[in-house]
C-alpha positions as a printed Julia matrix, in Angstrom:
392×3 Matrix{Float64}:
 123.93   69.87  -174.01
 122.58   72.1   -176.97
 119.38   73.88  -178.15
 118.3    75.33  -181.44
 115.6    78.05  -180.57
 114.78   82.03  -181.14
 116.04   84.42  -178.73
 113.18   86.17  -176.58
 114.98   89.41  -176.92
 116.36   89.35  -180.68
 114.17   87.05  -182.06
 117.53   85.56  -183.9
 117.53   81.76  -184.23
 120.49   81.02  -181.84
 122.4    77.7   -180.8
 123.05   77.62  -177.35
 125.65   75.17  -175.86
 126.27   74.39  -172.18
 128.49   72.3   -169.97
 127.49   71.48  -166.2
 125.79   74.61  -164.97
 126.88   77.31  -167.74
 126.21   78.59  -171.06
 129.59   78.12  -173.2
 128.51   78.89  -177.08
 126.05   80.98  -178.17
 125.94   81.12  -182.32
 123.44   82.9   -184.51
 122.01   80.92  -187.21
 119.91   81.8   -190.23
 116.36   80.1   -189.87
 117.0    76.39  -190.31
 115.08   75.03  -193.31
 112.35   72.65  -193.16
 111.83   73.44  -189.57
 108.42   72.17  -188.32
 107.78   74.53  -184.99
 108.92   77.47  -183.7
 110.36   77.7   -180.21
 111.63   80.52  -178.2
 114.2    80.41  -175.44
 114.57   82.74  -172.45
 115.86   83.06  -169.21
 114.13   81.09  -166.45
 111.17   83.15  -165.11
 111.56   84.53  -161.44
 108.07   84.82  -159.52
 108.75   86.75  -156.22
 105.16   85.99  -155.06
 104.26   82.07  -154.59
 101.6    81.31  -151.87
 101.23   77.78  -152.64
 100.16   75.17  -155.23
  97.85   72.43  -155.65
  96.04   72.7   -152.41
  98.84   73.3   -150.12
  99.61   76.92  -148.75
 103.22   77.73  -147.45
 101.73   79.59  -144.54
 100.18   76.47  -143.02
 100.95   74.28  -139.75
 100.6    71.52  -142.03
 103.44   72.32  -144.22
 106.38   69.86  -144.48
 109.67   70.18  -146.33
 108.38   67.56  -148.91
 105.38   69.7   -149.67
 107.69   72.88  -150.18
 109.58   70.73  -152.98
 106.66   69.74  -155.13
 105.18   73.32  -155.01
 108.9    74.24  -156.27
 108.86   71.38  -158.75
 105.54   72.33  -160.24
 106.68   75.73  -160.76
 109.41   74.18  -163.19
 106.52   73.15  -165.03
 105.51   76.94  -165.74
 109.31   77.9   -166.66
 109.97   79.4   -163.44
 113.57   78.62  -162.17
 113.51   80.91  -159.06
 110.77   81.68  -156.75
 109.95   83.32  -153.49
 107.59   80.96  -151.14
 105.31   83.61  -150.01
 103.8    83.58  -146.23
 100.51   85.64  -146.07
  99.18   86.82  -142.56
  98.85   83.71  -139.96
 100.21   83.35  -136.21
 103.54   83.86  -135.34
 103.54   80.28  -134.28
 102.61   78.98  -138.07
 105.21   81.68  -139.74
 107.65   79.89  -137.4
 106.75   76.39  -138.39
 106.5    77.12  -142.19
 109.7    78.79  -142.24
 111.48   76.01  -140.67
 110.11   73.69  -143.3
 110.92   75.87  -146.21
 114.55   76.03  -144.64
 114.77   72.26  -144.29
 113.47   71.58  -147.88
 116.24   73.85  -149.17
 118.97   71.8   -146.98
 117.61   68.59  -148.26
 117.58   69.46  -152.08
 120.22   71.36  -153.68
 117.95   72.14  -157.08
 115.04   73.26  -154.87
 117.91   75.4   -153.0
 119.02   76.78  -156.05
 115.02   77.42  -157.21
 114.7    79.22  -153.62
 116.87   82.54  -153.26
 114.65   83.73  -150.5
 111.29   84.08  -148.79
 108.77   86.7   -149.16
 106.65   87.29  -145.98
 103.5    89.25  -147.08
 102.3    90.25  -143.81
 101.57   90.19  -140.68
 102.38   93.72  -140.28
  99.83   94.85  -142.61
  96.5    97.03  -142.04
  93.61   95.65  -140.24
  90.93   97.74  -142.4
  88.76   95.81  -144.5
  89.86   96.26  -148.21
  93.39   96.85  -147.66
  93.79   93.81  -145.45
  92.25   91.56  -148.55
  91.62   88.17  -147.54
  94.42   88.06  -144.79
  92.77   87.11  -141.3
  92.21   90.37  -139.47
  92.85   88.7   -135.88
  96.64   88.03  -136.92
  97.43   91.6   -138.48
  99.49   93.56  -136.43
 102.23   96.26  -135.89
 105.88   95.58  -136.98
 108.02   93.89  -134.44
 111.42   93.75  -134.99
 112.11   91.1   -132.1
 109.3    88.89  -133.52
 111.02   89.54  -137.03
 114.07   88.37  -135.92
 112.84   85.05  -134.69
 111.17   84.2   -137.82
 114.46   85.12  -139.85
 116.32   82.56  -137.41
 113.66   79.9   -137.88
 114.28   80.63  -141.9
 118.0    80.23  -141.64
 118.15   83.52  -142.67
 116.54   83.11  -145.93
 113.72   85.61  -145.86
 114.66   88.02  -148.2
 111.53   90.35  -148.89
 108.87   91.73  -146.89
 105.61   93.22  -147.48
 104.19   95.68  -144.71
 101.68   98.55  -144.32
 103.64  101.77  -143.58
 100.72  103.28  -141.36
 101.97  102.36  -138.25
 104.55  104.39  -136.13
 106.83  101.75  -136.05
 107.04  100.9   -139.81
 109.93  103.64  -140.49
 112.52  102.07  -137.89
 111.75   98.61  -138.67
 112.1    99.29  -142.32
 115.57  100.75  -141.56
 116.54   97.78  -139.64
 115.4    95.28  -142.1
 117.45   97.07  -144.85
 120.65   97.17  -142.91
 120.17   93.36  -142.37
 119.91   92.78  -146.01
 116.17   92.36  -146.25
 113.95   93.87  -148.86
 110.7    95.94  -148.06
 107.74   96.31  -150.12
 104.7    98.07  -149.43
 101.47   96.75  -149.71
  97.88   95.73  -148.05
  98.08   99.69  -146.68
  95.98  102.33  -145.54
  98.93  104.54  -145.63
  98.71  108.41  -146.03
 101.14  109.83  -148.72
 103.34  111.14  -146.27
 103.75  107.66  -144.33
 104.53  106.33  -147.74
 107.23  108.69  -148.3
 108.64  108.5   -145.21
 108.71  104.36  -145.5
 110.81  105.0   -149.14
 113.03  107.44  -147.31
 113.64  104.66  -144.79
 114.63  101.97  -147.42
 111.27  100.26  -149.16
 111.76   99.87  -152.67
 108.77   98.02  -153.95
 104.92   98.27  -154.1
 103.34   94.67  -153.72
 100.78   93.88  -156.39
  99.99   97.75  -156.95
  96.03   98.38  -157.32
  95.15   95.24  -155.29
  94.91   94.85  -151.39
  93.14   98.08  -151.41
  89.75   99.94  -150.65
  87.21   99.4   -153.14
  86.38  103.3   -153.06
  89.13  105.78  -152.73
  89.19  109.6   -152.7
  90.08  110.81  -156.01
  93.1   112.38  -154.77
  95.2   112.22  -152.94
  95.09  108.43  -152.08
  97.81  105.75  -151.38
  97.76  104.56  -155.15
  98.72  107.74  -156.59
 101.51  108.32  -154.21
 102.93  105.11  -154.8
 102.59  105.18  -158.63
 104.21  108.66  -158.51
 107.18  107.59  -156.52
 109.99  106.68  -158.9
 112.08  105.12  -156.24
 109.3   102.47  -156.04
 109.33   99.34  -158.4
 105.82   98.08  -158.68
 104.93   94.39  -158.84
 101.62   93.71  -160.66
  99.26   90.5   -161.2
  98.44   90.57  -164.67
  96.33   87.37  -165.02
  93.48   89.21  -166.57
  91.24   89.23  -163.19
  93.25   91.34  -161.0
  93.89   94.37  -162.86
  92.0    95.68  -165.96
  93.96   96.02  -169.17
  93.69   99.66  -169.19
  94.99   99.9   -165.64
  97.59   97.73  -166.56
  98.74   99.76  -169.4
  98.51  103.08  -167.18
 100.83  101.31  -164.61
 103.33  100.3   -166.93
 103.39  103.64  -168.87
 103.97  105.68  -165.43
 106.5   103.21  -163.81
 108.08  102.33  -166.94
 109.08   98.74  -168.16
 112.11   98.69  -166.03
 110.13   99.33  -162.57
 107.49   97.2   -163.2
 107.55   93.29  -162.0
 105.47   90.73  -163.1
 104.03   88.16  -160.07
 101.65   85.35  -160.35
 100.72   85.6   -156.58
  99.29   81.76  -157.26
  97.27   80.62  -154.08
  97.62   77.37  -152.46
  94.55   76.47  -154.41
  95.81   77.19  -157.86
  95.86   73.67  -159.92
  92.5    72.71  -158.46
  89.37   72.51  -160.28
  86.39   74.88  -159.82
  84.63   74.49  -156.76
  84.44   75.71  -153.19
  87.14   74.89  -150.93
  88.54   75.78  -147.0
  91.74   77.56  -146.88
  93.09   79.02  -143.4
  89.59   79.0   -142.04
  88.16   80.74  -145.13
  85.59   79.47  -147.62
  87.21   80.25  -150.87
  85.8    79.52  -154.43
  87.59   78.89  -157.67
  85.19   80.26  -160.58
  84.85   78.29  -163.89
  86.87   81.22  -165.51
  89.73   80.58  -163.24
  89.23   83.43  -160.9
  89.8    82.69  -157.25
  87.15   84.69  -154.82
  86.11   84.59  -151.34
  83.03   82.19  -151.53
  79.61   83.43  -152.05
  80.14   86.47  -154.32
  82.46   87.15  -157.51
  84.61   90.4   -156.81
  86.41   89.97  -153.8
  89.76   88.12  -155.11
  91.68   85.93  -152.66
  94.87   85.38  -154.74
  95.38   83.94  -158.0
  95.27   80.74  -160.2
  97.34   81.37  -162.92
 101.26   81.2   -163.48
 103.59   83.79  -163.88
 103.74   83.06  -167.95
 100.05   84.23  -168.2
 101.39   87.53  -166.97
 104.04   87.66  -169.46
 101.52   87.12  -172.42
  98.84   89.39  -170.78
 101.41   92.09  -170.4
 102.05   92.16  -173.99
  98.66   92.15  -175.11
  97.18   94.9   -172.26
 100.33   96.87  -172.14
 101.59   96.73  -175.88
 105.1    95.7   -174.48
 107.19   93.44  -176.6
 108.09   90.05  -175.75
 111.74   91.02  -174.61
 110.27   93.57  -172.55
 107.49   91.36  -170.92
 110.12   88.95  -170.22
 112.46   91.22  -168.46
 109.35   92.18  -166.18
 109.67   88.75  -165.04
 113.2    88.13  -165.04
 115.52   90.96  -164.8
 113.53   93.35  -163.03
 112.64   90.96  -160.2
 116.12   89.96  -159.54
 117.26   93.71  -159.51
 114.43   94.23  -156.72
 115.94   91.45  -154.58
 119.58   91.97  -155.27
 119.96   88.68  -157.27
 122.21   87.44  -160.07
 120.58   88.91  -163.56
 120.46   85.91  -165.84
 121.07   86.75  -169.41
 121.74   84.66  -172.66
 125.37   85.04  -172.93
 128.4    83.16  -172.54
 129.17   82.52  -168.99
 125.59   82.88  -167.6
 124.0    80.27  -165.52
 122.24   77.78  -167.6
 118.6    78.42  -166.08
 116.38   78.38  -169.23
 112.54   78.51  -170.21
 112.0    76.96  -173.82
 108.43   77.66  -174.95
 106.04   77.98  -177.66
 104.08   81.43  -178.23
 100.43   80.62  -178.2
  97.78   82.57  -180.12
  96.16   85.16  -178.52
  92.58   85.11  -177.95
  90.61   88.36  -178.42
  88.11   87.75  -175.76
  89.96   85.79  -172.94
  93.3    86.5   -170.83
  96.15   84.38  -171.83
  96.21   81.04  -169.16
 100.18   80.67  -169.56
 103.07   79.93  -171.79
 103.58   76.86  -173.8
 106.34   75.4   -171.88
 108.42   72.81  -173.8
 111.02   72.25  -171.43
 112.78   74.16  -168.37
 116.63   74.13  -167.61
 117.76   74.93  -164.11
 121.41   74.83  -163.29
 122.04   73.16  -166.74
 119.75   70.21  -166.04
 116.35   69.7   -167.75
 114.04   69.5   -164.63
 110.93   69.65  -166.88
 110.2    68.46  -170.47
 112.47   67.67  -173.07
 114.89   69.46  -175.09
 113.82   69.25  -178.92
 116.35   67.01  -181.33
């Protein structure tokens, strides 16, 4: 199969040829005469924080393998070729059930398995405090427990690859060391930890801050506080929700400048309610609302967010607009950087690379509204077109 499009990193028109699942030829060309539309190509996007979609959360006792497969396939529509199903805080029994369903979904479908390099547990070892806890249910927040985690990892068939926890607990450093030795990456998030506790967690092996700037107290001391400590710690990469709702543009700009493009990871944090029309819904026993502007909030107010509703491609476009980064840099934040954080293969547009691709148009920027997502024309996974059609 072959494709003619502009490379995301150089802007050059390129003919890409792949056989089975590998790129075998890349040829730089002059702009074809009489071309009617301008298409771009990049490695498939990698989203390490996906909570669900279309009315189904991953962290649910109702989750079935076919739900997992549906959510994964829906993300192919957004140009996402690899994602981490993310379980937000629930009871140990719900976690175990959901992890078994995810594992079975991957066993049943090879393409889904190729799209799921690992599971992300966002909780339940997080802060119980209002603010840092966010929308996670307080009754299920708990201290780190290695035996319980091992039970979940067994249920997942060893697929848990990333865990977000708060280092405010005395058990955290030991838990982090054990997890890292087992091959699991540790992120810090939903925390009320002191600077010293954060640094101890990093010394133990934590390497990421989960959605930095969110899952925090509404009011913080000017300094010190846990945001400054994480922002200034070069051993921590930072995932950012750049959907236009979670972080103001100036905060995104400051975070990217402080961390540098290489240490920034774009995530969607899409909720199980993403893809549904505006209105009130019940999720995990909590009343939530999707506002007309796309924000997902705790029902009855307009400020406290409860996840996101826009796909990862929105973050790519908004990072360009808010932080002034190039298309190449924004795509790296949604492809190369999450792969580095998780220890995954890094896809590049080069001969021999896996043919995981997203073909898209760049929509015009609206100066008054955040971008809703890339205009995806086709998604290629392992050399197969899994969404849309390649241009002729």
